[in-house]
mmCIF file of the N, C-alpha and C atoms, coordinates in Angstrom:
data_MODEL
# 
_entry.id   MODEL 
# 
loop_
_atom_site.group_PDB 
_atom_site.id 
_atom_site.type_symbol 
_atom_site.label_atom_id 
_atom_site.label_alt_id 
_atom_site.label_comp_id 
_atom_site.label_asym_id 
_atom_site.label_entity_id 
_atom_site.label_seq_id 
_atom_site.pdbx_PDB_ins_code 
_atom_site.Cartn_x 
_atom_site.Cartn_y 
_atom_site.Cartn_z 
_atom_site.occupancy 
_atom_site.B_iso_or_equiv 
_atom_site.pdbx_formal_charge 
_atom_site.auth_seq_id 
_atom_site.auth_comp_id 
_atom_site.auth_asym_id 
_atom_site.auth_atom_id 
_atom_site.pdbx_PDB_model_num 
ATOM 1   N N  . MET A 1 1  ? 8.801   5.756  88.132 1.00 0.00 ? 1  MET A N  1 
ATOM 2   C CA . MET A 1 1  ? 7.681   4.855  87.953 1.00 0.00 ? 1  MET A CA 1 
ATOM 3   C C  . MET A 1 1  ? 6.462   5.344  88.742 1.00 0.00 ? 1  MET A C  1 
ATOM 4   N N  . ASN A 1 2  ? 6.698   5.785  89.976 1.00 0.00 ? 2  ASN A N  1 
ATOM 5   C CA . ASN A 1 2  ? 5.575   6.280  90.786 1.00 0.00 ? 2  ASN A CA 1 
ATOM 6   C C  . ASN A 1 2  ? 4.967   7.537  90.187 1.00 0.00 ? 2  ASN A C  1 
ATOM 7   N N  . LEU A 1 3  ? 5.805   8.405  89.610 1.00 0.00 ? 3  LEU A N  1 
ATOM 8   C CA . LEU A 1 3  ? 5.289   9.618  88.974 1.00 0.00 ? 3  LEU A CA 1 
ATOM 9   C C  . LEU A 1 3  ? 4.430   9.266  87.770 1.00 0.00 ? 3  LEU A C  1 
ATOM 10  N N  . LEU A 1 4  ? 4.848   8.279  87.010 1.00 0.00 ? 4  LEU A N  1 
ATOM 11  C CA . LEU A 1 4  ? 4.074   7.841  85.852 1.00 0.00 ? 4  LEU A CA 1 
ATOM 12  C C  . LEU A 1 4  ? 2.721   7.285  86.277 1.00 0.00 ? 4  LEU A C  1 
ATOM 13  N N  . ILE A 1 5  ? 2.688   6.511  87.338 1.00 0.00 ? 5  ILE A N  1 
ATOM 14  C CA . ILE A 1 5  ? 1.429   5.961  87.847 1.00 0.00 ? 5  ILE A CA 1 
ATOM 15  C C  . ILE A 1 5  ? 0.527   7.078  88.360 1.00 0.00 ? 5  ILE A C  1 
ATOM 16  N N  . LEU A 1 6  ? 1.102   8.059  89.032 1.00 0.00 ? 6  LEU A N  1 
ATOM 17  C CA . LEU A 1 6  ? 0.322   9.185  89.538 1.00 0.00 ? 6  LEU A CA 1 
ATOM 18  C C  . LEU A 1 6  ? -0.290  9.992  88.396 1.00 0.00 ? 6  LEU A C  1 
ATOM 19  N N  . ILE A 1 7  ? 0.480   10.262 87.372 1.00 0.00 ? 7  ILE A N  1 
ATOM 20  C CA . ILE A 1 7  ? -0.033  11.006 86.214 1.00 0.00 ? 7  ILE A CA 1 
ATOM 21  C C  . ILE A 1 7  ? -1.134  10.212 85.523 1.00 0.00 ? 7  ILE A C  1 
ATOM 22  N N  . LEU A 1 8  ? -0.945  8.912  85.378 1.00 0.00 ? 8  LEU A N  1 
ATOM 23  C CA . LEU A 1 8  ? -1.955  8.070  84.751 1.00 0.00 ? 8  LEU A CA 1 
ATOM 24  C C  . LEU A 1 8  ? -3.250  8.057  85.565 1.00 0.00 ? 8  LEU A C  1 
ATOM 25  N N  . LEU A 1 9  ? -3.147  7.994  86.878 1.00 0.00 ? 9  LEU A N  1 
ATOM 26  C CA . LEU A 1 9  ? -4.337  8.019  87.725 1.00 0.00 ? 9  LEU A CA 1 
ATOM 27  C C  . LEU A 1 9  ? -5.078  9.342  87.630 1.00 0.00 ? 9  LEU A C  1 
ATOM 28  N N  . ILE A 1 10 ? -4.343  10.441 87.575 1.00 0.00 ? 10 ILE A N  1 
ATOM 29  C CA . ILE A 1 10 ? -4.987  11.758 87.447 1.00 0.00 ? 10 ILE A CA 1 
ATOM 30  C C  . ILE A 1 10 ? -5.735  11.853 86.118 1.00 0.00 ? 10 ILE A C  1 
ATOM 31  N N  . ILE A 1 11 ? -5.126  11.367 85.052 1.00 0.00 ? 11 ILE A N  1 
ATOM 32  C CA . ILE A 1 11 ? -5.784  11.390 83.741 1.00 0.00 ? 11 ILE A CA 1 
ATOM 33  C C  . ILE A 1 11 ? -7.032  10.513 83.759 1.00 0.00 ? 11 ILE A C  1 
ATOM 34  N N  . LEU A 1 12 ? -6.957  9.350  84.387 1.00 0.00 ? 12 LEU A N  1 
ATOM 35  C CA . LEU A 1 12 ? -8.121  8.467  84.460 1.00 0.00 ? 12 LEU A CA 1 
ATOM 36  C C  . LEU A 1 12 ? -9.246  9.072  85.288 1.00 0.00 ? 12 LEU A C  1 
ATOM 37  N N  . ILE A 1 13 ? -8.906  9.729  86.383 1.00 0.00 ? 13 ILE A N  1 
ATOM 38  C CA . ILE A 1 13 ? -9.932  10.354 87.223 1.00 0.00 ? 13 ILE A CA 1 
ATOM 39  C C  . ILE A 1 13 ? -10.634 11.471 86.466 1.00 0.00 ? 13 ILE A C  1 
ATOM 40  N N  . VAL A 1 14 ? -9.870  12.306 85.778 1.00 0.00 ? 14 VAL A N  1 
ATOM 41  C CA . VAL A 1 14 ? -10.474 13.396 85.001 1.00 0.00 ? 14 VAL A CA 1 
ATOM 42  C C  . VAL A 1 14 ? -11.319 12.826 83.868 1.00 0.00 ? 14 VAL A C  1 
ATOM 43  N N  . GLY A 1 15 ? -10.852 11.765 83.241 1.00 0.00 ? 15 GLY A N  1 
ATOM 44  C CA . GLY A 1 15 ? -11.601 11.152 82.148 1.00 0.00 ? 15 GLY A CA 1 
ATOM 45  C C  . GLY A 1 15 ? -12.874 10.461 82.593 1.00 0.00 ? 15 GLY A C  1 
ATOM 46  N N  . ALA A 1 16 ? -12.926 10.013 83.833 1.00 0.00 ? 16 ALA A N  1 
ATOM 47  C CA . ALA A 1 16 ? -14.112 9.301  84.324 1.00 0.00 ? 16 ALA A CA 1 
ATOM 48  C C  . ALA A 1 16 ? -15.209 10.246 84.790 1.00 0.00 ? 16 ALA A C  1 
ATOM 49  N N  . LEU A 1 17 ? -14.904 11.507 84.985 1.00 0.00 ? 17 LEU A N  1 
ATOM 50  C CA . LEU A 1 17 ? -15.925 12.461 85.428 1.00 0.00 ? 17 LEU A CA 1 
ATOM 51  C C  . LEU A 1 17 ? -16.891 12.771 84.283 1.00 0.00 ? 17 LEU A C  1 
ATOM 52  N N  . PRO A 1 18 ? -18.191 12.617 84.500 1.00 0.00 ? 18 PRO A N  1 
ATOM 53  C CA . PRO A 1 18 ? -19.163 12.892 83.434 1.00 0.00 ? 18 PRO A CA 1 
ATOM 54  C C  . PRO A 1 18 ? -19.501 14.376 83.336 1.00 0.00 ? 18 PRO A C  1 
ATOM 55  N N  . THR A 1 19 ? -18.525 15.202 83.024 1.00 0.00 ? 19 THR A N  1 
ATOM 56  C CA . THR A 1 19 ? -18.771 16.637 82.967 1.00 0.00 ? 19 THR A CA 1 
ATOM 57  C C  . THR A 1 19 ? -19.115 17.120 81.568 1.00 0.00 ? 19 THR A C  1 
ATOM 58  N N  . TRP A 1 20 ? -18.831 16.319 80.558 1.00 0.00 ? 20 TRP A N  1 
ATOM 59  C CA . TRP A 1 20 ? -19.131 16.721 79.199 1.00 0.00 ? 20 TRP A CA 1 
ATOM 60  C C  . TRP A 1 20 ? -20.422 16.052 78.757 1.00 0.00 ? 20 TRP A C  1 
ATOM 61  N N  . PRO A 1 21 ? -21.210 16.709 77.916 1.00 0.00 ? 21 PRO A N  1 
ATOM 62  C CA . PRO A 1 21 ? -22.530 16.169 77.535 1.00 0.00 ? 21 PRO A CA 1 
ATOM 63  C C  . PRO A 1 21 ? -22.459 14.782 76.888 1.00 0.00 ? 21 PRO A C  1 
ATOM 64  N N  . TYR A 1 22 ? -21.446 14.532 76.085 1.00 0.00 ? 22 TYR A N  1 
ATOM 65  C CA . TYR A 1 22 ? -21.388 13.242 75.397 1.00 0.00 ? 22 TYR A CA 1 
ATOM 66  C C  . TYR A 1 22 ? -21.013 12.106 76.349 1.00 0.00 ? 22 TYR A C  1 
ATOM 67  N N  . SER A 1 23 ? -20.387 12.410 77.487 1.00 0.00 ? 23 SER A N  1 
ATOM 68  C CA . SER A 1 23 ? -19.998 11.347 78.408 1.00 0.00 ? 23 SER A CA 1 
ATOM 69  C C  . SER A 1 23 ? -21.028 11.109 79.508 1.00 0.00 ? 23 SER A C  1 
ATOM 70  N N  . ALA A 1 24 ? -22.082 11.886 79.542 1.00 0.00 ? 24 ALA A N  1 
ATOM 71  C CA . ALA A 1 24 ? -23.089 11.725 80.598 1.00 0.00 ? 24 ALA A CA 1 
ATOM 72  C C  . ALA A 1 24 ? -23.850 10.414 80.448 1.00 0.00 ? 24 ALA A C  1 
ATOM 73  N N  . ARG A 1 25 ? -23.971 9.906  79.248 1.00 0.00 ? 25 ARG A N  1 
ATOM 74  C CA . ARG A 1 25 ? -24.738 8.675  79.030 1.00 0.00 ? 25 ARG A CA 1 
ATOM 75  C C  . ARG A 1 25 ? -23.869 7.412  79.074 1.00 0.00 ? 25 ARG A C  1 
ATOM 76  N N  . TRP A 1 26 ? -22.604 7.547  79.439 1.00 0.00 ? 26 TRP A N  1 
ATOM 77  C CA . TRP A 1 26 ? -21.711 6.382  79.514 1.00 0.00 ? 26 TRP A CA 1 
ATOM 78  C C  . TRP A 1 26 ? -22.045 5.505  80.706 1.00 0.00 ? 26 TRP A C  1 
ATOM 79  N N  . GLY A 1 27 ? -22.700 6.036  81.709 1.00 0.00 ? 27 GLY A N  1 
ATOM 80  C CA . GLY A 1 27 ? -23.076 5.251  82.878 1.00 0.00 ? 27 GLY A CA 1 
ATOM 81  C C  . GLY A 1 27 ? -21.892 5.018  83.806 1.00 0.00 ? 27 GLY A C  1 
ATOM 82  N N  . TYR A 1 28 ? -21.854 3.833  84.395 1.00 0.00 ? 28 TYR A N  1 
ATOM 83  C CA . TYR A 1 28 ? -20.842 3.524  85.402 1.00 0.00 ? 28 TYR A CA 1 
ATOM 84  C C  . TYR A 1 28 ? -19.585 2.898  84.796 1.00 0.00 ? 28 TYR A C  1 
ATOM 85  N N  . GLY A 1 29 ? -19.502 2.781  83.502 1.00 0.00 ? 29 GLY A N  1 
ATOM 86  C CA . GLY A 1 29 ? -18.358 2.134  82.864 1.00 0.00 ? 29 GLY A CA 1 
ATOM 87  C C  . GLY A 1 29 ? -17.015 2.742  83.199 1.00 0.00 ? 29 GLY A C  1 
ATOM 88  N N  . PRO A 1 30 ? -16.800 4.021  82.943 1.00 0.00 ? 30 PRO A N  1 
ATOM 89  C CA . PRO A 1 30 ? -15.490 4.607  83.232 1.00 0.00 ? 30 PRO A CA 1 
ATOM 90  C C  . PRO A 1 30 ? -15.118 4.583  84.713 1.00 0.00 ? 30 PRO A C  1 
ATOM 91  N N  . SER A 1 31 ? -16.075 4.869  85.581 1.00 0.00 ? 31 SER A N  1 
ATOM 92  C CA . SER A 1 31 ? -15.748 4.883  87.006 1.00 0.00 ? 31 SER A CA 1 
ATOM 93  C C  . SER A 1 31 ? -15.547 3.463  87.530 1.00 0.00 ? 31 SER A C  1 
ATOM 94  N N  . GLY A 1 32 ? -16.239 2.490  86.962 1.00 0.00 ? 32 GLY A N  1 
ATOM 95  C CA . GLY A 1 32 ? -16.029 1.100  87.352 1.00 0.00 ? 32 GLY A CA 1 
ATOM 96  C C  . GLY A 1 32 ? -14.657 0.606  86.927 1.00 0.00 ? 32 GLY A C  1 
ATOM 97  N N  . GLY A 1 33 ? -14.249 0.986  85.726 1.00 0.00 ? 33 GLY A N  1 
ATOM 98  C CA . GLY A 1 33 ? -12.907 0.627  85.259 1.00 0.00 ? 33 GLY A CA 1 
ATOM 99  C C  . GLY A 1 33 ? -11.831 1.291  86.091 1.00 0.00 ? 33 GLY A C  1 
ATOM 100 N N  . LEU A 1 34 ? -12.059 2.533  86.451 1.00 0.00 ? 34 LEU A N  1 
ATOM 101 C CA . LEU A 1 34 ? -11.107 3.259  87.290 1.00 0.00 ? 34 LEU A CA 1 
ATOM 102 C C  . LEU A 1 34 ? -11.033 2.627  88.678 1.00 0.00 ? 34 LEU A C  1 
ATOM 103 N N  . GLY A 1 35 ? -12.155 2.211  89.210 1.00 0.00 ? 35 GLY A N  1 
ATOM 104 C CA . GLY A 1 35 ? -12.155 1.540  90.506 1.00 0.00 ? 35 GLY A CA 1 
ATOM 105 C C  . GLY A 1 35 ? -11.362 0.242  90.478 1.00 0.00 ? 35 GLY A C  1 
ATOM 106 N N  . THR A 1 36 ? -11.489 -0.491 89.381 1.00 0.00 ? 36 THR A N  1 
ATOM 107 C CA . THR A 1 36 ? -10.729 -1.729 89.230 1.00 0.00 ? 36 THR A CA 1 
ATOM 108 C C  . THR A 1 36 ? -9.239  -1.454 89.195 1.00 0.00 ? 36 THR A C  1 
ATOM 109 N N  . VAL A 1 37 ? -8.839  -0.423 88.453 1.00 0.00 ? 37 VAL A N  1 
ATOM 110 C CA . VAL A 1 37 ? -7.423  -0.052 88.381 1.00 0.00 ? 37 VAL A CA 1 
ATOM 111 C C  . VAL A 1 37 ? -6.918  0.364  89.756 1.00 0.00 ? 37 VAL A C  1 
ATOM 112 N N  . LEU A 1 38 ? -7.708  1.132  90.486 1.00 0.00 ? 38 LEU A N  1 
ATOM 113 C CA . LEU A 1 38 ? -7.296  1.567  91.817 1.00 0.00 ? 38 LEU A CA 1 
ATOM 114 C C  . LEU A 1 38 ? -7.162  0.395  92.792 1.00 0.00 ? 38 LEU A C  1 
ATOM 115 N N  . ILE A 1 39 ? -8.046  -0.574 92.697 1.00 0.00 ? 39 ILE A N  1 
ATOM 116 C CA . ILE A 1 39 ? -7.949  -1.745 93.573 1.00 0.00 ? 39 ILE A CA 1 
ATOM 117 C C  . ILE A 1 39 ? -6.701  -2.551 93.251 1.00 0.00 ? 39 ILE A C  1 
ATOM 118 N N  . VAL A 1 40 ? -6.415  -2.739 91.974 1.00 0.00 ? 40 VAL A N  1 
ATOM 119 C CA . VAL A 1 40 ? -5.203  -3.472 91.580 1.00 0.00 ? 40 VAL A CA 1 
ATOM 120 C C  . VAL A 1 40 ? -3.960  -2.745 92.079 1.00 0.00 ? 40 VAL A C  1 
ATOM 121 N N  . LEU A 1 41 ? -3.915  -1.423 91.914 1.00 0.00 ? 41 LEU A N  1 
ATOM 122 C CA . LEU A 1 41 ? -2.764  -0.661 92.391 1.00 0.00 ? 41 LEU A CA 1 
ATOM 123 C C  . LEU A 1 41 ? -2.635  -0.732 93.910 1.00 0.00 ? 41 LEU A C  1 
ATOM 124 N N  . LEU A 1 42 ? -3.750  -0.692 94.612 1.00 0.00 ? 42 LEU A N  1 
ATOM 125 C CA . LEU A 1 42 ? -3.708  -0.799 96.064 1.00 0.00 ? 42 LEU A CA 1 
ATOM 126 C C  . LEU A 1 42 ? -3.149  -2.150 96.508 1.00 0.00 ? 42 LEU A C  1 
ATOM 127 N N  . VAL A 1 43 ? -3.573  -3.212 95.842 1.00 0.00 ? 43 VAL A N  1 
ATOM 128 C CA . VAL A 1 43 ? -3.052  -4.541 96.167 1.00 0.00 ? 43 VAL A CA 1 
ATOM 129 C C  . VAL A 1 43 ? -1.552  -4.611 95.889 1.00 0.00 ? 43 VAL A C  1 
ATOM 130 N N  . LEU A 1 44 ? -1.100  -4.028 94.764 1.00 0.00 ? 44 LEU A N  1 
ATOM 131 C CA . LEU A 1 44 ? 0.317   -4.041 94.440 1.00 0.00 ? 44 LEU A CA 1 
ATOM 132 C C  . LEU A 1 44 ? 1.129   -3.242 95.442 1.00 0.00 ? 44 LEU A C  1 
ATOM 133 N N  . VAL A 1 45 ? 0.585   -2.112 95.896 1.00 0.00 ? 45 VAL A N  1 
ATOM 134 C CA . VAL A 1 45 ? 1.296   -1.302 96.893 1.00 0.00 ? 45 VAL A CA 1 
ATOM 135 C C  . VAL A 1 45 ? 1.383   -2.051 98.222 1.00 0.00 ? 45 VAL A C  1 
ATOM 136 N N  . LEU A 1 46 ? 0.284   -2.667 98.633 1.00 0.00 ? 46 LEU A N  1 
ATOM 137 C CA . LEU A 1 46 ? 0.291   -3.411 99.886 1.00 0.00 ? 46 LEU A CA 1 
ATOM 138 C C  . LEU A 1 46 ? 1.192   -4.638 99.824 1.00 0.00 ? 46 LEU A C  1 
ATOM 139 N N  . ALA A 1 47 ? 1.335   -5.225 98.637 1.00 0.00 ? 47 ALA A N  1 
ATOM 140 C CA . ALA A 1 47 ? 2.196   -6.394 98.481 1.00 0.00 ? 47 ALA A CA 1 
ATOM 141 C C  . ALA A 1 47 ? 3.666   -5.994 98.386 1.00 0.00 ? 47 ALA A C  1 
ATOM 142 N N  . GLY A 1 48 ? 3.926   -4.707 98.202 1.00 0.00 ? 48 GLY A N  1 
ATOM 143 C CA . GLY A 1 48 ? 5.303   -4.231 98.127 1.00 0.00 ? 48 GLY A CA 1 
ATOM 144 C C  . GLY A 1 48 ? 5.912   -4.299 96.747 1.00 0.00 ? 48 GLY A C  1 
ATOM 145 N N  . VAL A 1 49 ? 5.114   -4.532 95.738 1.00 0.00 ? 49 VAL A N  1 
ATOM 146 C CA . VAL A 1 49 ? 5.625   -4.603 94.372 1.00 0.00 ? 49 VAL A CA 1 
ATOM 147 C C  . VAL A 1 49 ? 5.933   -3.203 93.851 1.00 0.00 ? 49 VAL A C  1 
ATOM 148 N N  . ILE A 1 50 ? 5.098   -2.259 94.209 1.00 0.00 ? 50 ILE A N  1 
ATOM 149 C CA . ILE A 1 50 ? 5.309   -0.869 93.770 1.00 0.00 ? 50 ILE A CA 1 
ATOM 150 C C  . ILE A 1 50 ? 5.825   -0.066 94.947 1.00 0.00 ? 50 ILE A C  1 
# 
């Protein structure tokens, strides 16, 4: 389960980087969504669920 979460986070981080021309105009959407996912995961880890 932890490996799956790690792989998913790596994919999300790479996807949120505005390195391609078509994603440069997306703004803060992908990184904001990624931040939300990271905060939820942090809360779950601190609560001992994961």
